[in-house]
N, C-alpha and C positions, 0 to 999 in steps of 0.2 A: 383461545389462547389469550392469556392475559398480557397486558402491555406495561404494567407498573413495575416498579422495582421491589415491591413488597406485596406479599399475598397472605391474607388472613382467611384460613379455611375453617369452617365450623360445621359440625354435624349436630343437628337439633332434632330430637325426638321427644316424646312425652316422658320417657323414662330416663333419658341421659342427654348430656351435653358434652361434646368433645371439641377441642380446638387445636389448631396448629398454625403458627405464623412462620413464614418462610421469607427469605431474602435472596435476591439474585446476586451471586458472586461468581465471577470467572465463568459465565455461561452455565452455571449450575444453581439449583435452588436448594438452599440449606436452611436449617432452623436458625432463627435469630437468637441472639444471646439473651435478650430480655424483651418483654412486650410491656413497656410502660410500667415496670415494677412487677409484672406477672411472669410466670415461667413461660418459655417459648411454646409449650404444649401441655395440655392436661386432658385427661379422659375420665369418663364415668361421673361427671358432675351432675348434680340434680338437673332434670330436663324441663321442657316446657317453655312457653313464651315468656313467663316471668323470669325464669333463669337466664334466658337469652337477653332480655332487657337489662338485667343486672350486670351481665358480663359485658355487653356492648357499651353500657353506661360508664364503665371504668376505662374505656379506651377512647381517646380523642380521635375524631375523624382526620384523615390525612389524604391529600391528593395522591401521594405516591403509593398508597396502600389500596389494594382491591380486595373486596369482600366476596367470598363465595360460600354459600350455605347448602350443605347436603341435607336431605330429608329422607325418611324411610321410603323404600320402593313402593309400598302399598298405597301411598298417598298420590301417586302419579300414574297416569295411564300413558302407554307408549304405543305408537303406531309406526310401522315401518313400510316403506315403499321403495322399489327399485325402478329407477327411471332410465330410459335410454340416454345415450350420449347427447348432451345438450349444454347450453350455458347455464351457469349456476343461477342467473337471474330468472331464466325460463323455468328451471327446476323449482325455484321458490314459488313462482306464481302457480305452478301446477300443484304443489303441495298445499298451498293456501286455498286454492279452488276446491280441492278435495276434502278440506277440513270439515265442512259441515256434514259430509257423508261418512268420513271415517271416525268421527267422534260420536260417542253415544250420549253426550250431554249437549244441551243447547249452548250455542256459541257465546251467548251473553252471560252464561253462568261459569265460564272457565277462563283461565289464563293459559295460553298456548304458545309454544315456541317451536321453531323448526331448525334442525341442524342438517347441513348438506356436506357430503364429502365425496369427492371423485375417487372411484375405485381404480384398481390397477388395470381393469379391462375398459376404462374410459366411461363406464356407466356411472350413474350418480345415485347414491343412497340418500333418501329423504326420510329422516326420522322425526316424527312429531311427538312432542311431549305436552300433555295437558293435565291440569289439575282443577278441581272445583275451587272457585274463588274463596269459599269459606274455609278451605283447608290451609291456604297459604296467607290469607289476609292478616292473620294474627302475627305471623312472622314479618310481613311487609310493613305493618303498622309499627312494630317494635323498631325495625330498621330505620324507618322514617323519623320516629320520635327521638331516637338517640343520635340523629345527625349523620347517619351513615348511608342515607339513601343514594347520594351521588357516587359512593364507593361500591355499591352492590353491582356485581357483574355476573353472578350466577346463583340460580336456585333450582336444584335438580336432584334426582336420586343419587345418593353417594355411591351406590354400588356400580355406577357407570364408570367409576375410576379404574375398575379392573380391565376395561377395554384398553386403556392407555398402557397398563402393565403388560397385557398380552401382546400388544404390538411391539413392545420393547423386548420381550423375552422370546416370543415365537418367531419374530421377524416375518418371513414369507410363508410360514407354516401355519395351518389352522390350530387353534387351541381354545380351551374353555376353562373357566373358573366357576366353582359353585359357591355362591354367597349364602351362608347359613345364618346370618345375623337375624333374619326374620323367618317366620314360618307361614306358608311353605317357602322353601329356599328358591333362589333364582340363579339361573346359569347365565353368565356373560360369555359369549363366544365370538370369535373372529375367524372368518373363513379365509380361503387362500387369496381372494381378491381384496382383503382388507375390510370387508363389510362387517359391521358389528350386529350381533343378534342377541336379543334378550329372550331367553327361553324360560317359562315358568317351570319350577321344579316340582318334584313329587315327594311326598312324605315317605319315610321308611327306606330311603336309599342307603344301601350299604357299600361294600367295596366294589360291587358290580352295578352297572347301570340297569341290568335287567332288560326286559322287552317292552318297556313303557314308552311314553311319548318323548321323554328326554333322550333315551337311547336311540330312538329312531331319528331324532333331530341331530344328535352328534354324528351318527352314521351318515346322514345326508350332507352334513357340513364337512365331512372328511377328517374329523378330529380323531387322531390316533389315541389309543388308551394311555400312552406315556405322556401325552400332553393334556391330560385332564387333571386339574388341580382343585384344591379346596381352600377356602379362605382360612379356616381354622385347623386344617389337617385331619379332619374326621372323614373317613370314607375314602379319601383320595390324598395324594401327596400334598403337603402344605406348599402353597405358592411361595417360592424363594424370592427374597428381596435383594440378595447379594448381587453385585455387578449390575444393578439397574439404577435408574434415576431416583428410585425411592430408598436407596441403600442407607442414607443418612437420616431418614425419617422414622418416626415411631411405627411400630408394626400395626397394620390395619386390624389385626385381631384385637389389639388393645385400644387403639385410637382410630375410630372410623373417619376422623377428619383427614387422615392421610389419603383416603380414597377421594374425598372431596378435592383435595389439593391436586391429586393425580389427574383428575378430569379437568381441572382448571388449567394446569400447566400444559397438558397435551392439546386442549382445545377441541377434542373430538366431539364430545357429547355434553358440553357444559351449558345446558339450557339455562335460560333466566326467565322463570315463570312469574314476572312481575307486571304483566299487562302491557309492556312495550311491544310495538309491532315487530315481528321477525324481519330480519334483513340479512342480506348476503354479506358474509365477512370477506373483505378484500384487503389486500395489502396496499395501503395508500402509497402512490409513487413517491411522496415526500419522504416516507420512512426509509426508502432505498436511495433516492437521489440526494437528499440532504447529507446523510452520513458520507456518501462517496464524494460529494462536493467539499465537505469539510476535510476529508482525508486528502483530496487533491490540493485544496488550498494550503493545508499545513505542509504537504510535501513541497509544493511550489514555493512556499515561504522559506522552508528549510534550504532548498536548493539555491534560492536567490540569496539568502544570507551567506551560504557557503561560498557562492561565486563572488559576492561582494568582498568577503573576507580574503579570498584568493587574489582578487584584483588589487585590493589595498596592499596585500603583502608583496605582490609583484611590482607595484608602483614604488613601494619603499625600497625594494631591491634595486630597481632601475635608478632611483635617486642616489642610492649609495654608490652604485657602480659609476654613475656620471661624475659624482664628486671625486672618486678614486681616480677616474680617467683624467680628469682635469689636473689633479695633483701630479699624476705621473707625467702628463704633458709638460707641466711647468718644470718638473725635475729633469725632463729630457731635453728641454730647450737649450741649456748650456752645452749638453752633449752634442746636439745637432751642429752648433756653431764650431765645436771642436772637430767634428767630423768633416765639415766643409773646409776648415783650415788645414786639416790633415790631407784632404784631397788635393788642395792647391799645392801644399808642400811636396806631396808625391809627384804631382805633375812637374814641378820645377826640378825635383831631383831626377825624374826620368829624363827631362830635357838636358840637364847638366850631365847625366851619365852618358847620354847619347853623344853630347858634344865631346866629352872626354874620350869616348871610344873613337870618335872620328878626328881627334886633334892632329895626329900625324899627317893625315891626308889634307887637313885644312892648311897646315903649314906649307906642305908641298905645293898645294894649289896656289896659295898667295905668293909664294916665291916664284912660281912659274909665271903668274900674272905680272909680277914686278919686272920680269925680264922681257916679256913680250909686248906689254902695253906701251903706248907712246909715252915720250918724255913729258912729265907734268901731269900725269894721270893720278888722281887721288880717290880713295874709298872713304867717303865721309860718314857712312852709316852702314852697319851690317846687322841683319836679322836672320836667325837661323831657326828652322823648325821643320819637322817631318822630312828631314834629309835634304832640305832645299835652303839656298841663300837668297835673300833679297838685298841687293847691294845698291846703295845710292852713290853714284860716282860723278866725278868732275874730270873732264878730259878735254884737251884742245881738239881732239878728233875722235868723235864718238864711233864712227864706222870702223876705224882701225882698232879701236878698243874692243868692239864687239867681235871683230875677226880674231883678235888675239885670244879672246875667251873661248871662241868656238874651236880654235886650234889647240887648246890646252888638252893634254892627254887625260886630265882629271875630270873634265867636264862632259856630262852626258847630253845636256840640252841647255840652250841659252834662249831666253825670251826677253825682248824689250818691252818694258811695261810703261805705258803712257808716252807722252811726247818728249822730244829732245828740246831743251830750252838753252838759249845762248845768253850768257851773261855779258855785262858791259866790258869785262876784260877780254872778251873774245872766246872764253872757254864754254864748253857745253856741259849741261847737268842732265842726268837721266837716271832711271831705275832699271835694273836688270834682275830677272829671276834665273837662277842657276841651279841646276840639279846635278850633283856630282855622281860620278860612277861609283858603284859598290865594289 
C-alpha cells in the first residue's frame, strides 16, 4: 500500500505503454487534473524501454509521487505457499529460506520479492514473485536514468490488480476473474479465507469452463459460476467497476495501468522486483501516534483557547457588576441616612404618642403626688420611657416622699435609685423609678 499523496501507475510492455496518475482526496484515489502538461491517463502508446524513457523524461521526480510499474504476466514467475499461524517476521524468514528450492533459476540471476498476508483463518499466505534480471534491468535502468529511482515502489505483473477488485466486490465470497490480455489467459481468484490464487488459463475457453484444470481449480476454491468474471467480457460477464474504488478510473480493458494502480492502492501483491531485500510491511507506530498526538494537541489548544475566552468574558462581567454595585451603593448612601433619620423620628413619634395616650393619668398622678408629698418637695427632672418615670426630686424628707409615692393609687412600683444626698440647705436629693398602673 502506498504512502504518498500521488500515484503514477504505468503498464509497460513491448507493444504498448499505458499510464494513469491518481491523487488522494477525501480518502479516495481519483485521477489528477493534469500530469505536468500531460493528460491524467493515456493508453496504447508505443511500448518498450525507449517509450518508457521518453515518458518518464517528461515528468519531473517528486517526493510526494510514488511510481508503480506493471509488466506482462509472462515475464514474472509466481510461487505460493500457505504457512501456519506465525508472526510475519518468521513467515518472511521461512519464505526466503525456501526461495532457492522454489525458484527454478539461480538466485544470483533473479530479482525476487515476497508478499505476506494474514488470512481470515490466521494462517499466512506467502507469495513469491521473481523475474530474470535481464527481463527487468532495462526498465530499472530507465527509471534510474530519468531520476525516478527513489520514487519506484512497485514492479509486478499488472494482472494482480484484479485481486484487489475481487476483495472489494466479492467481500467474503470466493470469486475469480479471467485476464485475457495475454495468451494463454490467467485466472486471478480469491477464496473464502482471502487467499489469492493465480491459475494459468487454458486456450479455447468458451462460456463454460469444461472439465479442464481451471474448472477443477475453481471448483476446489468454491467459486460459484455467478462469481466468474472476465476482464473483457468474452466468455464470462464483464467485471463491473461501478460502486468500487475503481469506478472513477479508466476501464482496465482500455488502460491496463488501472490494474497497476489497483494493486498499488490495495497493497496486496504490489511486488517490487528491483533487487531490494524483501521486508515485512508494518505500520510504524509514529504513523498512528503522531496524528493522534496532533489531534489531541489541537483539541487541547482549542479547549484552552475557549476556556481562556470564557474566563476573560466572566472577568469583564465581574468588573462591570462591581462598578455597577459601587455606583448603586453610592446612590443608596443618602437613602440609608434618610432611613436612619426616619427610624429616629418614628421612635420619637411613638414615644410622643405613648405620652399623649397616658397624659390624663400623668396629670392625675402628679396632682396626687402634690397633695401627699411633704411641703417643699420638688420634681427637678422627669424622664419617661417604656411606661416608666425616672424622677429627680428634692425634698426635706425623702422617706415621707417615698411613702407618699407608694401610697398613690396610680403607682404600681417605686424604686429608689442611687443614694440620697443632703444639700447645704438641709434638703435631700434622690432619684426614683416609678412604674404606673395600666
